[in-house]
N, C-alpha and C positions, 0 to 999 in steps of 0.2 A: 237305879238311873233316875236322875232328877227330871222334872218337867222340862227344864231348859234343854238338857241333853237329848231328851226324847224328841222334842220339837225340832231340834237342829238336825237330827238324823232321820226323822220320819215325817218331814213336812209334807212331801208329796202324798204319802199314805193318808195322813190326817185330812188333807184337802179332799181326796177322793171319798173318804168315809162320810164327811159332812156334806159334800155336794149331793151324794145319794140320799142322805137323810133330810135334805133341805125341803123336799116336797111334803114332808110330814110336819113341818114346823110352821109357825105363824111368821109372816114376813113383816108384821106390824112392828114399828120401832126399829127396823133394821138400820136405817140411816143414822138414827141417834146413837144406837149401841156401837155401830162401826166407828163413829166419830170419837166416842169415849175410849174405845179400845186403842185407836191410833194415838190419842193423846197420852194414855197411860204407858203404852209400850215405848213411845218416842221419848218420854221423859226418863224412863228407866235406862234405855240404851244410851242416851246422852250422858247420864251419870256414870255408866260403865266406862265410857270413853275417857272420862276425866279421872275417876278414882280406881277403876278396875273392878272386876267382879268379886275379888277377894276382900274388898273393903266394906266396912259396916255403914258407910255414909249413904249407900244406895239401898233402896227397898229390895227385899228378896223377890226374885222373879216369880217364885211360887205364890207369894202373896198377891202380886200383880195379876197373875193368872186366875187365882181364886176370886179376886174382886170382880173379874169379868165373867163369873159363873162357870168356871171350868171345873169339871168334876174330878173325882179322885182317880179315875181310870183314864189312860191315854185316849181311848176311843170315844170319850165323852167331851173332848175339847170343843169349845164353842166355835162355831163357824165365824163369829165376829173376830176372835183373836187370830184365827188362821188367816183371814183376809187382811187384817191389820198388819200381821207379820210379813205377809207377802208384799203388801203395799210398801212398807218401810224398806224391805230388802231391795225391791226394785228401785225405789227412790234413792237409796244410799249408793247403789251400784252406778246409777246414772250420774249422781253428784260426784262420785269418785272418778268416773271417766272424764267428766267435764273439768275437774280439778287437775287431773293428770295431763289433759290436752293443753290446758292453759299455762302449765308450768314449764313447757319446753320452749326454747327460743324460736324465733322466726326462721323459716327455711330449714326446718329440721323435722324429724319424725321419731316416734318411739321405736325402739329396737324390736326386730322380729323375734328375738330370743333374749332372755335375761331381763335386766331392768335398765332404765335410763333412756337416753335419746342419742341420735346421731344425725349429722348434717345430711341434707339432700345432696344428690349428685351435682357437682359444680360449685359446692361450698365446702369450707373447711372450718373446723373448730378453732375459735380464737377468743380465749378468755370468757368462756361461758356463752358465747354467741356463735353464729354461723356467718362467716364473711365470704363473699364471692371469690372464687379462684380466678386469677388473671392468667390466661393461657397465652403464651407468646406465639408469634408466627411460626409455622412449621412444627407445631406441637398439637397434642390432643389431651383430653382429660384422661387420667389413669383410673383404674378400678381399685387402687389401694386407698385405704382410709388413713394413711399416714404419709408424711413427706410433703412435697410441694403440691401434689394433687394433679400434676401433669407430667407428660413425658414426650420426648421428641419423636417425630416421625422417623420411619426407617430411612436411612441415608443421611440423617442429621445427627449432630453431636451437641450435647449440652455444653454451654459456655457460662460458667459462673453461676449457675442456677437461675439465670434470668432470660436467656435466649437460646435458640437452636441454630447452629451454623451448619452449613452443608459439609458433609464429609468428603474431602478431596482424595480421590483414589489415583495413585500414580499410574503411569503406563506400565502394563504388565502385571497389574494387580486387580483385585475384586473386593467388593464389600463383604465383610464377614457376616455371620449369622445374626448378630445383634444389630447390624446396620450403622453402628457408630464408629467402626474401625475397618481396617482392610488387611488383606493378606496377599502375598505374591502368588502368581500362577506357577504351575509346574514349569520348570525351565528357567525360572527367575529366582534370585535371592534378595532378601531384604538388606539393604545397605543405606544407612543415613536417610531414612524417610523416603526411600525410593526403591524400585524393583530393578535390579541389574540383571541383564540377560546372562545366563551361564554359558560359557564357551566350552563345548565338549570336544576334547581332542580326538584325533584319529584312534581307532581301536578302543573306544570307551563308550559308556552309556550313562544316561541320566539316572539318578537315584533320588530318594526322598530324604537322604541324610543331609540335614542343614549344617552339620558341623564338618563334613568332609569335602566341602567344595561343590557338592551336588552331582558328582559323577564318580564312576569307578571304571577301572580297566577291564577289558574283556578277558576271558580265561586264556591263559597263555601269554599274558602281558603283565608287566609290573610297572607301578607308578614311579616316575622319577621327575620331580619338579612338576611341570604342567604337561608332561607327556606320558604316553604309555609305550614302553619299550618291550620288545619280544624277550621272553625268558629263554635263555640258552639251556637246553636240556641235554645232558650227556647221553652217550650210547648206553643202552640197557637201563634207562630210567624213564619215569613217567611223572606227569603233573599230579600234585596232591590237591586237596581241597582246603588247605590251611590258608588263612588270610594274613599270616605273618610267618617269619622264619624262612626256612628252606622251602622253596616252592616245588621241589621235586623229590621223589624217592627212587631208590634203586629197585629193579625188578627182583623177583624171587630168585635166589641163587647167586645174588650179587650183593656186595656191600660197598659203602662209600669210602673212597680213599682219595683225599685231596681233590675233591670236586669231580671225581670220576667214579664209575661203578666197575669194580674188579670182581671177577668170579670167585665164588667160595669153593675152595678145594676140600672135597669131602673124602676122608680116608675110608679104608675098608671097614666094614661093620659099623657104619655111621649113617646118619640121615640128616636132611636139612632141618634147621631149627628156625621157626618163623618169628621168634622174638626179636625185638629191635636192639638187643644188647647181647654180649657174648661173642663167641667166635663164629657163629652161624651154623654149627652142626652139633649133634649129640650122638653118643655111642648107643648102639643097640643094647637091649637087655642082656646081661651076662658079660658085658665089656665095659671097661673104664678108660677114660681119656688119659693119655700119657704123651705129652708134647703134641705132636700133630698126628697121632695114631690112636687107635682103639685096641687095647690089649685085653685078652680074656681074664676074667676075674677068677682067681684060684680060691676055691672054697674049701676050708679045712674041714676035718671031721667034726660032727656035731654042730654044724653051722648051715646057714641058708642065705640066699640073696635078700637084701632089705627091700623096702618099698620102692626105692629109686631104680632098682635093678642093675645098678652100676657099682655096688659094694656088697659086703656080706656082714651078717651079725650072728651071734651065737644063739643056739636054741635055748628054750626055757631050762632053768636049773644049771645052765652053764654060763661061765663068764670068760671074757677075752683076756688071755694072758700070754704075752710073748708071741702073738700071732696065731695062737691056738685057742680052742674052746675047752676048758676044763671044768669039772664039777665044782659047784660052789662049796665053800667051807672045807676045802681039801688042803 
């Protein structure tokens, strides 16, 4: 490690070591030696600023240190050099702060993070300077560092980026959350920059559907034009929950026939089928449908009822041939 690197990383340690040893040294000539040290270090640092430490135009720092009677070991560094280095460091930091403060425009301040500057509140950046923000009537300064620098008060709307006009709310409306627009109250609909009152017919109720007129018919009524007419439900039927199509269904045991509900005739050895298709009944296990009746399934030898229970199939190793079950490969 060079003397320069050691001084840079151990400046505080060196200061403590030599302040402790100061009582054992002679103070004679301290002012003269300190002045010489400051002159030598100052000249070297200025050279470094121009040419860089890697150039040969500047004297080596080690030679400058040795010229000020610095020993070969770090702990023998002269108190004169340490004080000179501390003095120059303090002076350079003060000069840097003064230079930085003088380089920013009027009505600005250095950023709290990063580098550079930003305009004070009430000013905006304008070609390297900070110009005052003109806030129109019914507006206030914004907290954003971009844009116009101002925004309209709640209840006012910006007009051309130059003024704030009062937001006109029609009857039956209210200011929205942003304050520069409006919405219609429940029971009103937006039509041509106004709020029109919704007329709810008899047997209807208000909804939040802005596309359906704002109302729907009560259960048991169907919409026709601007009215709600009662739904005619046939005997043995009931209202369903569908919002479209047939508004009613037949009760269990009945099926629809031309707008009425006719009873399902269940033959012997059958039961009601709750599916919405078919004839409305199914045969019991061991019986098969034949026209409007359920006839017993005749099972041949070496056969059994299949999974449906309404037909038969051959046992394993047998195959169906002419209504019988015969051994395979015969």
